[in-house]
C-alpha positions, 0 to 999 in steps of 0.5 A: 517480637513482631518488630524484631521479626520485621527488622530482620526480614531484609537482613542477609541470611534471614532467609534461613529461619534457623539462623535467626537466633544466632544473628540476634545473639551476634547483634546483641553481642556486638553492643554493650552488655545487657547489664550496662545497658540497663544501668544507662536506661535506669539512670536515664543518661543519653536516653534520647540520643540512643533511642531514635523515634520509631516513626519519624516525621517527614521534617525532623527537628533536633530536640535541644534538651538531650544535648545539655544533659549529655555534658555533665556525664562523668564519662562522655562516650560517643553516640552509639551508631547502629552497625551494619549487618554482620557478614556471614562469611567474614570473621566477626570482629573481636568483641570488646571485653565489657567492664567488670560488673558490680555486685549489686544485681539490677532488676531486669525489666522485660519492657525495658529490654524490649525498648533497648532492642528496638533502639538497636534494631530500628536504626537499620530498619530503613534498609530492610525489606518487609514482605507480607506473606499475603502480598506479591513478592515485589511489594514492600512495607516501607513508610512514605516518610524518610526515617530520622537517623541521628548523625553527629550533626543533624543532616538536611532531609533530601528534597527533590526541588533542591536538585537539578531542574528543581533548583533551576526553577527555584532560582528563576521562578520560585512560584513555578517550583512551588507549584510543580513540587507541591503536594497533590492536594495543594493548588488544585484550581491553579493546576486545573487551569494550567493543565486544561490548555495543555490537555487541549493540545494533547487532544488536538494532537490525538484528533489530527493523528487518529480521528482525521485519518479515519476519513469520516465525514467532515461534520463527524470528524469535527464532532468526534475530534471535539469530544476527544479533545474535550475529554483529554483536556478535562482528564489532563486538568483533573487527573494526575494519572492522565497527566502522567500518561500524556507526558509518557507518550512523548518518550513512548513515541521513541519506543516500539509503539511509536516506531510502529506508528511511524512504520504505518506512514512508511507502509502508506507511502509504499502503497501510495508511492512505488506500488501505485506507480507500478500500477500506473505504468502497468496500465500504460503498458496495456494502453501501448499494447491496445494502441499497437493492436488498433494501429495494425488493425487500421493498416489492415483495414486500409489495405482491404479498402484499397482492394474492395472499394472498386468492387463495392463502387461497381456493385453500387453503380450496378444499382444505379445502372438498373434505372438507366437500363429501364429508361433505355428499354423504354426508348427502345420500346417507343422506337420499335413500336412504330416499326411494329405498327408499320409492319403489323398494323392493318387498320391503316390499309383497310380504307385503301383496300375498300377504295381499291375494291370500289374502283375495281367495281366501277371500272368493271374489272377483276378485284386486285385485292383478291389477287394480292391476297391469293398471292401472299397466301402461305401454304407452308409457314416458316419463321418470318414468312407470315410477317414477311407476307403480311408486310408484303401484302400491306405494301402491295395494298398501298401500292395499288391504293396509290394507283387508285387514288390517282384515278380518283384524282383524275376523275375529280380533276375532270369534274372540277374543270367542267364545273369551272368551264360552265362557271366561266361560259354559262351560255356556250359552256354546253358546247365548249365544255363537253371535252371535260366529260371525256373521263375515258382518258382516266380509264385508259390510265387505269387500264395501263395501271392494271397491266403494271403489278406492284411486286413487294419482293423487289422492295423487301430484303431477304430475311426481313420477316425473320428479323422482324419476328426476332425483334418482336420476340426481343421486344416482348421480353423487354415488355415482360420483365426487363428491369434491373433490381441490383441487390448484394449481400456481404457474407460475413462469418459470425464472430466467435465467442472467444474472439478478442478485438482491439476494442475488446482489449481496450474495454477490458483494460479499462474495466480491469484497472477501474476494478483494481483502482476501486479495490486499491482505494478501498484497501488504502482507506481500510489500511489508513483507518486501521493504522490510525488506531496504532497511535492508541498503542502509544497511549496504551504503552504509556498507560501500562508503564504507569500502571506497572510503575505503581503496582510492581515495585521492581518494574524498570527499577534499575537506575542509580538515581540521586536519591540512591546516591544520597542513601549510599553517601549517608550510609558511608558516613554512618560507616555501614556497608555501601553499594557504590562503586558497583561490582562487575556483575552488578553493572549489568543489572543496575546503571546510572540513568545517564549512562552512555554505554548500552547495557547488554539487554539494550544492545540486544534490542538495538541489534535485533531492531537494526536487523529488522529495520535492515530487512524492511529497508531491503524490502522497500528497496526491492519494491523501489528497484522493481518500479525503477526497472519497470520504468526503465523498460518502458523508457527503453521502448519509448526511445527505440520503438518510434516507427513510421509506416508508409502505405502506398497502393494503386488499384485500377479496374478498366473494361473496354466495350467496342462498338457504337451501336445501340447495344454497345452503348447500352452495355457500355453504359452498364459496365462503365462502373468497372472503370475505377481507379483507387490509390492510397498513400498513407503515412502513420507513426507509433508516436501516439502508441509510445509509452509515457511512464511515470517516474517515482519522484526523488522527493518521495524516495528521500522522504521514504529513506528519511523516515527510515533514518528517523526510525534508526535514530529513534531506535538508536536513542530509544534506550536513552529516551525511554529512561525518561519514563521513570523520571516522568513517573517519579515527578508525578509520584515522588513518594512511590519513587522513594519506595522504589529506590529504597527497595532497590537499595535494600534488594541490592544489599541482599543480592551482593553477598548472595551473588558473590557466594553463589559465584564461589560455590558455582565454580566449586560445584563445576570443578567437583563435577569436572564440568569446567573445560578449557576454551581450547583454541589453538593459540591459547593451547600453544601459549599455555603449554609452551609459554617459552616459545609462544608467549609472543602471541599475546602481542597480536591479541590472540590466545588471551585468557578470560576471567573464570567468573566474569568472563573479562578478556585479558588486557595489558592494563589489567593483569590477570591472576592465576593461582599457579603456573600449572592452572590454566584458569585466571581471575581478574583482580576484583573477582580474585578478591571476591573469591577470597583469593582462592581458586576453587578449581585447583582446591575444590575441597579446601574451603571453610564455607559449608557446602550449598545445596542447589536450592540455596540460591536458586538456578542461574536464571533466579540470580539476576 
């Protein structure tokens, strides 16, 4: 009974346990009667032709013995073929009446009955799914070996290496074909030797794409790259799963993981391209502002120099003039000292006074010295009178001394004459030389001089004493502290804390940009290191696909492969139910791997990825546009901001000192620094301050949009390329692929009838609930309600009807079918046939099928 239950696990309608008995009876009723089958079993006729092996070998060989036994039979009959499962909704074919049974009662052996049942059931066992209760729903219990099915002529077993590329390899190089399509335990050494170099290539690619982008030290990069390459090479040589995952990375690069890795390069290009260029141009604009501020400062400084340089030079000349003034005062002091000595020095006339007194005593007359002193004795001293009296007295002393010296010279002359006379006339000199002793003559002269007075008032001008006292005061002031010590101080206000100078602006710009540059470099290194690991997502996606392929039997199991067609063709030869050609609803779920037209899911993926790619392109374009606008703005400044400044100025300070005297010359020598002439004639230009922006290279822009084009191409062909993953896995796991195809075929056999039944009951249920509404467009309403007047609208492609089941739009090539002229709904020919040519909207109660509950087929989401 276990075999019997297993045989009906995948049978249509087997989900209802109450119908198992009915299905068994129906299956046995389609065959011969139990009595006839027992006769054949007892007699042993055609036993081997009717009984296939329960567990056939992978390479069945037809046995030659049963064939000669079939010839001598008196009534040769065609070999009974296992019939396909009966359709529950179609009327069963009438059973042929069995021949009349003979009266002798055969002995019924239960074991022989079990063998007979297995003979009938095992012929269809290959196409039914066995789902153990303890495992997942997706797991099936199908033998890895293809069961043997008896045809009228033995058919060759399906061999993958005799199809497609395998056939090419077999013809061109049989040894490669034998190696590629060998079993897992064959040629392990050769596979390892050949796989190791390919593993080295994959490891080197991983080293270039991941390890080098981490920007580690050269020695660390080499060591880590060598370890990664060696590990991948060893895994590729020894593990079939590693080889499969590495091969899956090639189509996975065209998937989301690969495009995400390619997007990392776009992000890096955006950061290194327009963003870095914008930052550089911003720095250039700040340099321009700093340069212009410095240029304005230089112009202001030049004006101040023109204004204050003469004053500065005058002040500095005053410092040098102090020494010159001191030198001039020393010259004045030397010149005045002689005058002062002449006026005030009495030591000079003391000898003369004494000589005059002595002469007066010798002569015996009154003292002239006392007379002069009494004369110049000042009773009421006034300014200058004392100096004037002193100098007058000194002058008269000198005058009297002149007369005194004259008398003395007279005496002396008479004495010298007398001595000379005695010298020449020693004998008679006494007599002849006595006139030389007549000195009274000198006295006569002295008497004459006494009558004459030396009056100094006649020689001195009025105010002489006052002038001398004034000069003496001036001289005393010169002698006290006359010296020029020139000191000056520039009163500069303290700078404010928040005051910004052009130098501060330049230093701040440099500091801020250096800080941003270091931050940007760190961010770029971090981004590169993080984005380098995104390539591992490609390996991870390949690993997940391989794991899902091996664990989940219905994962990405939707392709009509060669083996699928082989099974369908074999069932067609056997006269069983087939799947090809597919129904309209099935074409959205399964498809050929080389189908050019996208499925609905693939279209949605392409549309969504296209919209996302357009958003990315717009974002990058906006960044490029901002960079271009910033560049054009700076170029506009460069073209129209070249200004030439011409500064001309003249500053002349002149002081004229009239007079040629001592004081005039002194003042002139002091103030000659005020005669300053300064001028400026400066021409400056803003050429050095003009911006020099950097333009984004056209090559970088082409590379960026070329990468976007590559992304779009990969996205567009993603669906085609990702279908290669199943082919790669099927190459490395052929037995698993065979199980998956058998599961897909059996699953579609179950779903075909259930899906059509569900669609019929769905339309009926919607009609009962009155949930069906017209697609009430204006043109459709006019064409349906007034076909006589508005039937011409279909020529313009408006107001077309749609199939109620599949939703296909009406066309000229495919005329739709309506149950009546009053019914607003229509069906395509294929759906009309599947609906048993009944409109369940118009006739919701006229149905020979039993009503289905909501749980019979599940919700809409469960039927896929």
